[in-house]
C-alpha positions in Angstrom: 0.1 -0.1 0.3 0.9 3.3 -0.7 2.6 5.3 2.0 0.0 8.2 0.5 -2.8 6.2 0.6 -5.1 6.9 4.0 -3.1 10.7 4.1 -5.1 13.7 4.7 -4.0 16.9 3.6 -4.8 20.2 3.4 -3.5 22.6 0.9 -4.2 26.4 1.1 -3.7 28.5 -1.9 -3.7 25.3 -4.0 -6.1 26.7 -7.3 -2.5 27.8 -9.4 0.9 27.7 -9.4 3.3 25.8 -6.6 0.4 25.1 -4.2 -1.8 23.1 -7.1 1.0 21.6 -8.7 1.4 20.3 -4.9 -2.2 19.4 -4.7 -2.0 17.7 -7.9 0.8 15.4 -6.9 -0.4 14.6 -3.9 -3.9 13.4 -5.1 -1.6 11.4 -7.6 -0.4 9.7 -4.8 -3.0 8.8 -3.4 -3.9 11.0 -0.4 -7.2 12.6 0.0 -6.5 16.1 -0.7 -8.3 19.7 0.8 -7.8 23.1 -1.5 -8.6 26.1 -0.3 -8.5 29.2 -2.3 -9.7 32.8 -2.8 -12.5 31.7 -5.6 -15.6 32.1 -5.4 -16.5 28.5 -7.3 -14.6 25.4 -8.0 -12.2 26.9 -10.3 -11.1 25.3 -13.9 -7.7 24.5 -12.7 -9.2 22.0 -10.4 -10.9 20.8 -13.6 -9.1 17.2 -13.9 -8.6 16.4 -10.7 -12.6 15.5 -9.5 -11.1 13.6 -6.0 -10.1 16.7 -4.6 -12.4 18.6 -2.3 -12.4 22.8 -2.9 -13.3 24.9 -0.5 -13.9 29.0 -0.9 -11.1 30.7 1.4 -10.1 34.2 1.9 -7.3 33.4 4.3 -7.5 37.1 6.1 -10.6 36.2 7.5 -10.1 33.8 10.2 -13.8 32.4 10.2 -12.9 31.3 6.5 -9.7 29.5 7.6 -11.5 27.4 10.4 -14.1 26.4 7.5 -11.6 25.3 5.5 -9.8 23.2 8.4 -13.0 22.0 9.2 -14.0 20.9 6.1 -10.8 19.0 5.6 -11.0 17.5 9.1 -14.3 15.9 8.3 -12.2 13.3 6.3 -10.2 12.5 9.6 -7.6 14.3 11.3 -4.8 16.2 9.1 -2.1 14.6 8.7 -0.6 17.1 5.9 -0.9 20.7 5.3 0.7 23.0 2.8 0.2 26.9 3.2 0.8 28.2 -0.6 -1.4 31.2 -0.5 0.7 34.8 -1.4 0.6 37.6 -3.4 3.3 40.1 -4.7 3.6 43.9 -4.6 6.4 46.3 -5.1 7.9 49.2 -3.4 10.4 50.0 -1.3 9.2 51.3 2.5 8.3 54.7 1.6 6.6 53.7 -1.9 4.7 51.0 -0.5 1.4 52.3 0.8 0.3 51.0 4.2 -2.9 49.7 2.8 -0.5 47.6 0.5 1.7 46.4 3.3 -0.7 45.3 5.1 -2.5 43.3 2.6 0.7 41.2 1.9 1.3 40.5 5.3 -2.1 39.5 5.6 -2.0 37.0 3.0 1.5 35.6 3.2 2.2 35.8 7.1 -1.3 36.2 9.0 -2.5 33.6 6.9 0.1 30.8 7.9 -0.2 31.9 11.5 -3.9 31.4 10.8 -3.6 28.3 9.5 -1.5 27.0 11.6 -3.3 28.3 14.9 -7.1 26.7 13.3 -5.5 23.6 12.2 -2.7 22.2 14.4 -5.3 21.5 16.8 -7.2 19.0 14.0 -3.6 17.4 13.3 -3.0 13.8 13.5 0.7 13.3 15.9 3.4 12.9 13.5 1.8 15.5 10.8 4.0 17.8 8.9 3.5 21.2 7.9 5.0 23.0 4.7 5.1 26.8 4.0 5.6 27.7 0.7 8.4 31.0 1.6 10.7 32.4 -0.8 14.5 32.9 -1.3 13.4 37.1 -1.0 12.6 35.8 2.8 16.8 35.3 2.7 18.4 37.8 0.3 16.0 40.1 -1.9 15.9 42.1 -4.7 15.4 46.2 -4.9 11.7 47.2 -4.7 9.9 44.2 -2.7 10.1 45.5 1.1 6.5 44.0 1.4 6.9 40.9 0.1 10.6 40.2 1.5 9.3 40.7 5.1 6.2 38.5 4.4 8.9 36.2 3.8 11.4 36.5 6.3 8.0 36.3 9.1 7.3 32.7 7.5 10.7 31.3 7.8 10.7 32.4 11.5 7.3 31.2 11.8 8.9 27.6 10.4 11.4 27.5 13.1 9.3 28.5 16.0 6.6 26.1 15.3 8.8 23.1 14.5 10.1 23.7 18.2 6.6 24.1 19.2 5.0 21.1 17.9 7.8 18.9 17.8 6.9 16.8 21.0 3.5 16.1 19.1 5.7 14.7 16.6 4.5 17.5 13.4 7.6 18.7 11.7 7.5 22.2 9.9 9.7 22.9 7.4 9.9 25.5 4.1 10.7 25.9 0.8 12.4 28.9 -0.3 11.5 28.7 -4.2 13.5 31.1 -6.9 11.7 32.2 -10.1 9.0 29.7 -10.8 6.7 29.8 -13.7 3.6 30.8 -12.0 0.7 33.1 -13.2 2.2 35.2 -10.2 6.0 35.5 -11.7 4.1 36.0 -15.7 2.1 39.0 -14.4 5.3 40.6 -12.9 6.8 39.9 -16.2 3.8 41.9 -17.7 4.1 44.5 -15.5 8.2 45.1 -16.1 7.8 44.0 -19.5 8.0 47.0 -22.6 8.0 47.1 -26.1 11.9 46.8 -26.3 11.5 43.4 -23.8 8.3 41.6 -23.9 7.4 39.8 -21.3 8.5 36.3 -22.7 11.8 37.5 -23.3 11.8 39.0 -19.3 11.0 35.8 -18.4 14.0 33.9 -19.7 16.2 36.8 -18.6 14.9 35.7 -15.1 15.5 32.1 -15.5 19.1 33.0 -17.4 19.5 34.6 -13.7 19.8 31.5 -12.2 23.0 28.9 -12.0 21.0 26.0 -14.1 20.2 28.5 -16.3 16.1 28.3 -16.2 13.5 29.0 -13.8 11.7 26.2 -12.3 8.5 24.9 -12.8 6.0 24.3 -10.5 6.0 21.0 -10.4 9.5 20.7 -9.6 8.9 22.9 -6.3 5.9 20.4 -5.3 8.3 17.7 -5.6 10.5 19.1 -2.7 7.3 19.7 -0.6 5.7 16.6 -1.0 9.4 15.0 0.2 9.0 17.2 3.3 5.8 15.8 4.4 6.3 12.5 3.5 8.0 9.5 6.0 11.1 10.0 3.8 12.1 13.6 5.8 10.7 11.9 8.8 14.2 13.3 10.8 13.7 16.8 8.9 11.9 20.2 11.1 12.9 23.9 11.0 14.1 24.0 8.0 14.1 26.2 5.1 14.9 24.2 2.0 15.7 26.7 -1.4 14.7 25.3 -4.2 16.1 27.6 -6.5 18.4 26.7 -8.9 21.7 27.6 -7.2 20.4 30.9 -7.0 21.0 32.0 -3.4 24.7 30.0 -4.0 26.1 32.4 -6.3 27.9 36.3 -5.9 27.5 39.3 -8.3 30.8 39.4 -8.9 32.0 37.7 -11.8 35.4 37.2 -12.2 
């Protein structure tokens, strides 16, 4: 019997990008999966995955998050939790409007706290949690103050939760992707594109910045997430794992 059969997984922010890829991979391997997303109707991205249970959820609203957890726990204690909800905004600490700062923190960081707040009491002993963070939680580009701060918070929360819940055998880790070919990255490319450098060319340029010479596919990050959830990572907790094609390993100095 597969080690995934009988496992109950909740993926918050699982209707696109990395979260969707993780939900699909878990379902393919036999886990029962509940996906929560901001949409008000079951999104087209889940059309080919009828076995995945979907629930609408605004992660800024505690009542929404609690309901999503309750629905997932209706299938039994939650074994695996993935927090992948996230938004990107641009600007430094002066340029960023206060309301936009608060929005980014609410979705990227506070939502992860709310999910843990409601889900950990419903988790099985020996469960596992993976937060989707970013390389920008450790080393960032200019002009992403709100986003980088939110991801740094996620990494600190990961370490704190790993210690707090180790006594229940609940492992807590994070993945730190580099640039990943997701709708959010494509939207960023459109934002910064120009007639001289169209969005597709910009995406290719961002990919070439990684030592492996390309950006990641969402499923590649999902494979790292599923590894950290699985028994193969049974002695791994409190880790922020870069999945970045070598991005954090390099210096900008060229010899």
